[in-house]
N, C-alpha and C positions, 0 to 999 in steps of 0.2 A: 655035370658041374662045368666041365670045360667049355661047353657051348654056352652056357649061361655067362661065365666069366668073360669069354671072348666077346660076346655081344656087349656086355657092360664096357670092356676095355675100348671096344671099337666106337661106342658112342661117346666115350669120354676123351678119346684120344685127341680130338680136336681142340679139346679145352685144357689140355694137361702138358703141352710143350713149355716147359719152364726150366730154368736153371737151378742149381742148389739154393734153396731158400728165396728164390726170386719173389718179389711181390706181383701179384696178379692184377693190381689196380692199374687202370689204363694210364699209359704214359702221356704226359701233356707236353706242349711244345717248349715250355720254360725248362722242363727238366731235361731237355736235349740240348741245352746251350752248350757251347763248347767249354771245355775245362783244361785249357792249355797253360794255365798260369803257373803249374808246377814246372813244366818245361822251361818257362821263361825264366823262372827263379834260377835253375840249374844251367842257363846259357853258357856261363863261362866254362863249364866242364863238357859242353857238347861239341860235336864234330863241326868242321866248317860247313858241311851240307846242312846240318840242323841249323846252324846259326844263319845261314842264308835263307832259310825257309825252303829249301829244295829237298823233297822227299821223293824217292823213287817210286813209291807206290801212292803217293798223295795223301789225301784225307780219307779216313775210314771211320765208320761208327762202329764201337764194341759195346755191347750191354756190360756195364760195370758199376751200376749204381743200386744194387739190390740190397745193400747192407748186411751181406752175409760175411761172417769172419772167414769162411773157407774160399772167399773170392781173392784171397791174398795174391796169387800170381798176377791176376790182372792189375791190382793196385800198384804192386812192386814193379811189374814191367812198364807201367805208365810213369811212376814217380822217379825211378832210377834211370829212366830214358831208353829202356831196351826196345821198346817199340820204335822209337825215334832212330836208335842205331841201325835198325833193320829197314828203315826207309818209309816209316808210317807217321803221319800226322794224326794221331788217335784222338778222336772225340768220345769220351765216355758218355753213354746215355743210359737212361731208364727205358725199359722196353718191356711192354706187355706182349702176350701171346701173338696177337695179330701183327705187331710190328717186327717181331722176330721172324715170324713165318714169312712175311712178304719179304723182308730184307735178305733172308737166307735164299729164298727162292729166286729172287732177281739179282742176288750177288752184292747188293748194296751193304749188307752185314755179312762179312766173310767168315766169321767164326764167333761161336758161342761156347760157354761151358754149360754142362749139364750131366745128368745123370742117367740110369738105365730107364728112368721114367720116359725118356724120348723114344724108346724103342717102338712102343705100339704107335706113336705119332708117326715115325718113319714109315711103318708097314701101311699107314693110312694116308701116305701121299707127301709128307714133308721131305723135300729134296736135299738131304744132307748125308754126310758120312762121318763115321767116327775116325778120327785121325790121330789121336794120342790120349794118354791118360793123365789125369790131372792130381788127384789125391784120394785118400782113403777116409773113412770115418765121417763124423759129423751129424749123426742122429742118434737119439737116446729116447728110450721109453721110460717114463716116471709114472710112479704111483705114490700115494700118500704114505708118510712114514710108518702109520699104523696099519697099512693094508696087509691082509693076508696073501696077496698075490705075489709069488716069488719067482715062478718059472712060466714058461710058455704054456704049459698043461694047464695052469690055473687060469688062463684066458677064456675058457670054454663058457659061454654065456655072458660074458662081460661086454661093456661098452668102451670102445677105443677111440679116442679124440685124433684127428689128423688134421693136416692143414687143408686138404682137398681130397675128394674121392678120386682115385686115379694117379694122384701124386706119389711122389717117391716114399715118404713115410707110410702111406697106405700100402704101396707095393711090397715095401720092406716087411711090414707086418703080415701081408698075406703070404709071402714066401716063408717067413718065420712060422706062421700057423700051419700052412700045409705041410711043411716039412716034418711037423710034429704030429700030423694026422688030424688036424682041426680044420674044417672047412672054412674058408674065407668068403664063400659064396653067400652073399646076402639072403638068397632064396632058402638057404639051409638053416639060417637063424642061430648058427653056433656062436657067432660074435655079431656085434653091431658096430659100425663105423659111423661116426658123427664128424662133420667137417667144420673147421674153425678158421676163418680167414686171418686171425691174429692170434699169434702165440700167447700173448697174455690172456686173451679170451678163453683159450684152450686150458691155460693154468687155472683160471678162475673156475671153470667147469670141473676141473679135477678137485679143487678145493671144496666146491659145493656138493660133490657127489653126483654131478650130472653125468660124468664119465668115470670110469674106473681106472683107465690107463690114458695117459698123454704121450702121444708119439710126437717128439719135438725136434726142430732143428737146433744146432748149437748156434749161440751160447746159452740159450735160455734154459735148457734142461740142466746145463752144468752149474749154471749161476744158482738156481733153486736147490740143486743138490748140495752145493757147498754151504748155502744158507740153512740146510737142515729141513727145508720146506718138502722135500720129496726124497724118495729112494729110487735108484736106478736098476730096472730089472733087465734091460737090454741096451747094449752099446754097439753100434754098428762097426765100430773100429776093433772090437775085441771079440765079438761073437764068433764061434767056430765056423759058421758057414760064410760069413762076410768078411773076417779078417784077413788082411793082406790082399784084399781085391779092391779095385778102384770103385768108389761110389760115384765119382765125378770124372767124365771124359771131356775131351774138346771135340766139338762138331764143326765141320767145315762145309760151306755152301758148295754143293756139288758143281753149281755153275762156274765158281771161282776155281775149283779144283781141275775143271776141263779146260778153261780158258787161260788160267794163269797159275799153274802149279807152283811156280817159283814164290808167289805171293804168300802162299799157304805155308810154304817151307819156311820162309823169313819169319812169319808170325809164330811158327812152332819154335824156331830159334829163340825169339824173344821170351815166350812162355817158359821154355827150358831153362834159360838163363835166370829167370825170375825164381822158378822152383829151386834151383841150386843155390841162390842167394838166400832164399828163405831158410833151406836147410842149414846153411853156415850162419845165419844172422836171424834166429827166431825173436829174440828181444827187440832188435832193431825194426824188424818186421811189424811187431805190435806197435811200437812207437808210431811209425808211419801211419798204420790203419787207424789208430785212436786219433792221433794229432790231426789228421786230415779228414777225420769224421767219415771214414768209409764204413765203419761198423760201430754200433754203440755198445761198448762194455767198459766199465769203469775198473774192473778188477784186472790189472795187466797181468798179474801172476798167472791168474786163471787162463787168460787169453794166450799167453805163452805156452802153457801146458797143452792147450787144445791145438795150437798151430804144430807144436811138435808131434802131436798124436796122429796128424793127418798124413803122415807118411811122405812127405814132399822128397823127391829124389836128390841124391848128391850128384856131382858131376860123374863120379865113377859109375853110378847106376845107369846113367845115359850111355849105355855101351851097345854092343851089337845085338844083345838079347832083349833090349828094351821094348822094341816093336812087338816081338813075339809075346811078351807079358801082356801088352795091351790087347793084342789080337785074342789070346787066351782068355783074358777077362771078359771080353765082348761075348765069346762063345760060352763062357761059364754063365753069364746072367740071361743070355738068349735061351739056353737050356732051361734054366730055372722059371723064366716067365712063361715059356711054352708049356711046362709041366703043369702049371696051374691055370692055363688057359688064356693068359693075357696076349699070347701071340699065335697066329693061326698058320703062318708059313712054316714049312719044315725047318727046324732049327739050323742044320747045317747050311741050308740055302740061304737062310735069312742072315746068318753070321757072316757068310761071305758077301752078301749084298750090302751090308751097312758098314763093313770096316774097309779102309783104304789106307795102306802104308804110304807114307810120304818120306821121300828122301830129303832130309833136312840140310844134307851137305851139298 
């Protein structure tokens, strides 16, 4: 089974390098237009260097237009001027896999956010390192309200909808199944995974009975749960195996790390300041996300609840033990993915290879 799963993972790795809930649609030139108006609006509060247009690290591209609610640290670091404070003139872009891969490998994109879905892609040649943890949670598995599916044991023989084969919901489901003794290997036929490029299509397939379970990114699963359209049988943020572990990390270009580690450190300071602000101001965070159209969710009360559930750290949590927490979670998921055949490199060796501690001070 491990050999078969490894083969599948290797074949798919080149297609699955994507951040949390990122769209896989090709990026066009129009979507890569500069989005610096927010900084211009806040010029009165900016530093003299920002006002003069002098940025230590110049202009950089950061993928930050994927519409994911859990991309909040990017939006807040941009809107509150934390990137600018650290010397960056940030251009938020939409970026498909090829754009990210090329940008990270040549250093034109210095950093991206993403989950442990990235690990097989790194094993197959993407030149990046895990440098920080971003948040927890953000994936739920939904069934129809009258479904007799209640636990993981009930999934045997069922059809599970995911956004893509090899993507994070697929890998999360595979870990959940394998830990319960149910094979996620398609050759075994114990479960069937069906991909849907759009969450609304996946929900429609659940309603029609085409699939039995929908593995969905937030906020869609939570929106339908609140409306009474579905019941949730799995929550990444509360499940015993996944709770209190990062679902999303920050990945830095190895080229930038080697040539200019201070640039990566400065970026991490901006991200960490944004995380801490979100922790202190979840309601204002949602207002910014909704008002600036970073994510589409009309129910602000639900959005605030979800943002709080992602476990963004406070300033006190960014202490001397923080990096150890990130490193431990990398090892945790490397071991899990290795056990189900998604990684071939010995776990300890691979974990050491992909994680790099950055001195943010």
